[in-house]
N, C-alpha and C positions, 0 to 999 in steps of 0.2 A: 341435726347435730353437726357441728363443724368437725373437720378432721384435724387432729394435731399432728405434729411431725412424726411421732411414733406410728400412727395409723398409716401415714403415707409410706413410711419405710416398710411396714408389714406388707403393703401391696407390691413392693419391689424387693422382696427379701433376698432374691437371688444375688443382689449386689454384695451380700455379706459372705457368700460362699468362698472359701479359700482365704478368708481374712482372719488374722489374729487380732481380735479387738477386745477392748475393755469398755465398761459401762459406768459412768458417773450418774447415779440415780438414787431414788428413795421410794418410800411407800406410796407416793402419789404418782409414780411413773407407771401408769396403767394404760391399756388400750381402750378403745371405745367399748369393748366387751368386758371391761373391768378386770383384765388379766394382767398381772405384773409383768414388767418388761422382759425379764429373762425367760419367763415361761411363754409369753406371747411370741417372742422371737423363735424359740425352740419349736413351738407348735406350728409356726408358719414355715418351718424347714430350714431355718438358719442354724449354723453351728452355735454351741454355747459360747458365751464370752470366756476369755482366758482369765479375766480378773474383773471384779466389781469394786466400786469405790463408793463409800457412804459419807455424806456430809455431816454437819452438826446434827445431833439427835440420832445418828446412826442410820444405816441403810433401811431399817424397818421402823424408824421413828420411835424407838423404845426409850431413849434417854431424855430427861428434862434439860432445860437450858443450862449451859455451861458445865455439863457432865460429860467427861471424856468417853469416847467409844473405843473399844479394843478391836483389833483385827479378829476376823472370825471366818466362817464359811457359810455359804447359803444352804440352809437345811433342805431345800427342795432340789437343788442341782449339784451341790458339793463344790461349786465354784468359790475360790477364795474371795473374801471381802476385805479390802484395805480401808482402814479408817482414815478419813481426812480431817478428823477433829480429835486430837489427842490431849495430852496433859501439859502441853507447852505451846507457846505462840508459834514456834517453828513447825509444829505439826500441821498448821493451817495452810502452808504453802508447800505442796509436794514438789520434789525435784525430779529431774528427768529419769532417775532410776526407778521411780514408781511405775513408769510406763515402758520399761525395758522389755524387749521381746514382743511388743505390740506394734502393729502398723496402723491402727485406727482406734480412736476413742470416741464413743457415743456419749453425748451429754444430754440427759433428759431429766431436768429438775423443774418442778412446779414452783416458780417464784411467786412472790406476793406483791411485787411492785413498789416496795418501800426500801429506802436506802439502808436501813439497819437490818433487814432480813438477809441472812448471811449466805444464802445459796448462790447469789450472783457472784460474790467474791470467790467462793469455792469453784464455781464453774470457770471463771476467768483465769484464776491462778492455775487451775488444772490444765486448761486449754493452752495457756502460755508454755507451761513446762512440757506438755506433750508435743506441741508444735516444734519447740526447740530440739526435742529428742528425735524429730523426723517423722512423728506420727501425723496422720490426718486427723482432723477433729470434725465430727458431724454434730451439729446442734439440732436436736429434735424439739422444735419450738412448741410452746404452749401459751394460752392466753394470760394476759395480765389481769388478775381478778379485779383490780381497781380501774380497769379500762385503759385505753391507749390515748386519750385526749387530754385529760386533766393532769396538769403539773402543779405541784403545791409545795411551797416552802423555800427556805434559803439553801443555797449551795454550800456544801461542807467546805470550810476554810482549810487552808494548808496549816499543818501543825496539829490537826485533830484527826489524823489518820488512825484507823483501827479496823478490826474485823467487822464492826457495826458501822463503819464509815470509811470503807475502803476506797470509794471513788467520789469525785466532785460532782455530785448530783443533788438536786432537791430531794426532800423526803419522799414525795410521790413523783416518780420520774416519767411515768407514762409509756415506758418501753417494754417490749417483750424481752425474754431472756436472750434470744438470738440477737436482737437489736442492741441491747446493752453490751453484749459480748463483742460484737463487731466494732461498735463505737470505741469501747475502752481498749481493746487490743490494738486497734489502729492508733489510738491516741498515745498508747504506751510504746509505739514503734515496733510492735511484734509483727513479723512477716505472717500475714494471714492468707498466704497462697494455698495453704493446706486446710483452710477453714471452709466448711460448707454448711449452709442452713437448709434444713428441711422445713420449709414454711408450712404454716397451717393453710387449710383450704376452707374458705367460707368465713374466716374471722374478719371483722371490721373493728376499727379502733374505738368506735362509739359503743361497742357491745358491753352490756353487763354480763356477769357470769351466767345468770339465768338464761339470757338470750343465746348463749352458746349451745345450749342443749346438753352440756356435759354434766355428769354427776360429780359431786365433790368428794375427793378423798383427802383427808387431812395431810398436808405436807409436813407438819410438825405437831407435836402433842397438844399444843394449846391453840391450834387453829382448826377446830372441828367442823366449822361451817363457813361458807362464804360471807355470811352476815358478820361474823366476828372478824374476818379478814378486812372488812370495810372500816372497822374502828381501830384496827391494829396500828396504823401510822400515828395515831394520837395517844392511845392508851399505853403503847410501849414505853413512852417517856417515864411512866411510873416505875419502871424497872430501876431507875436511877434515884429512887426515893425510898423512904420508909413505908410508903403506902402500898398496900396489897393491890396488885393488878388483877386479882381474881384467880391466880394460879392456885390449884388445890380446890377449885370449885368446878361445877359443870358449866360455868359461863365465864371462862377466862377472858380478860380484856373488856368484857361488857360490864362486869362488876368491879368496883374499886372502892377502897375505904380503909379504915383502921379502927382500932378500939377507941380512939379519941375523936373520931369524926362525928359531927352532929348531922344526921342524914337529911332532915328537912331543910336545915339552913343551907347545906351544900347544894341540894337540888334546887332550892329557890334561887340561889345566887346564879347557878349555871343557866337555869331556864330564863333568867332575866337578862342574860348576856345575848347578844345578837349572834347566835350560832346556828346557822341555817341547816335544816335537815336533821336536827338532833333534839331529843328531849331526855330529861334525866328524872328517874323515879326514885324517891328515897326508899331505902331498904336496909336489911341486916343480912349478914352471911357469916359462915364459919369455914375458913379454909381448912382443908384436911392435911395439907402440907404446904411448904414454902412459907412466906412471910405470915406471921401471926397465926401459925398453925394451931388449931384447937381453940382459938379465941373468937368470941363474937365481935364482928367488925360492923360499925356503922358505915354506911356508904350509899352509893346510888347504883342503879342499873342504867346503862347508856342505851337508849332506844334510837335506832335509825328510822326516821320518818320519811326521808327522801334521800336515797343514795346518790341521786344526780347532783343535788345542790350541796350535799354534805362536804364539809372541809375538815376531814378528821384530824389533820395535823394542827390546824388552828384551834380546833376543839381541845386537843391535847395540851396546847400551850395554856389555854384558859383554865383547864382543869388543874394543871400544876400551879398556876398563879392563885387560883381560889384556895387550894389546899395549903399552899405555903403561907397564905395570909390569914387563914382561919383555923387550921388544925394545930393545936398546941403540941401534938406529938410528931409533927412533920419534921423530917430532916433529909439531907442528901445522903445517898449511898456513899460509904467510906471504903468498903471492901474493893479489891481489884475487880475490874469489869472486863471480861473477855481478854484476860491476861495483861491488862494495862493497869499500872499502879500509880503513875505520876500525873494523870489527868482525870478530873472528876468524871464519873460515869455520865452525868447529865450533859457535860460538855461534849463527850464522845458521841452521844446520840444526836444532840442538836447540831453538832458540827461547828460550834463556836461557844465561847464563854458568855455571850451576850445575855441569854436568858437567865442564867444563874446570877450574873452581876446585876441585872435589872431587878430581880427579886430581892437582891441584897441592897438595893438602893444606889447602885453604882453605874447604871446605864439606863437608857430610855427604851422601854419595851415597845411602845407604840411606834416609835421611829424605826425600830428594827423590823417590826411586822410590816410596815409600809414598804420596806426595801425588798421584800420578797418578790414583788411584781417584776423588778428588773432582773433578778436572778432567774425567775421563771422564763422571762422573755429570752434572755441570753442562752439559757440551756436549750430551749426549743429550737432556736436558730442553729445552734451547734450540732444538735443531734438529728435534725430534720433529714440531712442527706443519708442517714443510716436507717431510716424507716423502711421496713419491708412491706408495710401495709398502709395504704393511703386512707385519708379521711377528708371530710369536707373542709376542715380547717387547713389541711395541707394543700389541697387543690386551690383554695382561695388565697393562700399566702398570708393568712392572718397569723402573725407572730406576736 
């Protein structure tokens, strides 16, 4: 089993003695022994944190997507918990006052390695505010469940900034949280003299989640397994449509459909498309909450046959294209998405309006797909100096 940053800190816990520190963490912030971070630190002899901070879904992962969390206290230790996901866009960016009285902030969040997964934005914005306040920031690094070598997709364009598109990365960026934080904070001109990374021991960029030896703890309510994390970069696009992405079922993001989808036709079309590492099985399901709650939906189950060759974002694009062209009930989400009202949700997720315009007949989808290669090459070249862990690709200089 690899050691994550928290495990290494627990081996040197004396460095926390005498410190007034806060913790930005969540339900997946556990030690190798599966002990939550605040309890693991206390049992190792560290003082309790002065304050804890919870990202979207809350510190314990209780809330569903886009449901605000309230400030509370930890039932196990009594430490106050400050919510970093409230009822307005302003709540997403803490100011320096959130870290007043602290001299150190620990950031320990299990990211998923996809641009629209919001924990990286919370980590970076919290770190920036804490550093400006004069706090040190220690990032306790964890694996990228999608691996550290594959990069996939277009870079988010300017003008499409949001909580689900905070930074100019491809959808699969191939970085660990510590790497993306160092890169983005430096890019933003933040003085990173007080930033320290607690690197993992034993992790290599080519590792799958299974090969890390770590047990999976859901970092958010609808990512209960690493298998579902593999398809998330594609299936998440369905949040911006009328199609159920499987929330309200036991297989979120693996199941998708609607009451008007014809399962066999959809599965046949997707299986006939050149989507490596993926198969689609026709099925029916009934969400218990969220979209189409209580209704029987026709749809498919997304099966990952080869996680190495799988291109989940490309699969997601083809899934949206197939549904837009065949499902009479298909429509784009019109409600505000992550507090943004004036830009369609699909544009925020994709980071450009090209996909939506292409499916409406106003842009060339295949030409845009072909442009990803240059975005991926450019991003790899820009972020390579911020890699904390080498790979064969890095050593060979293949960009």
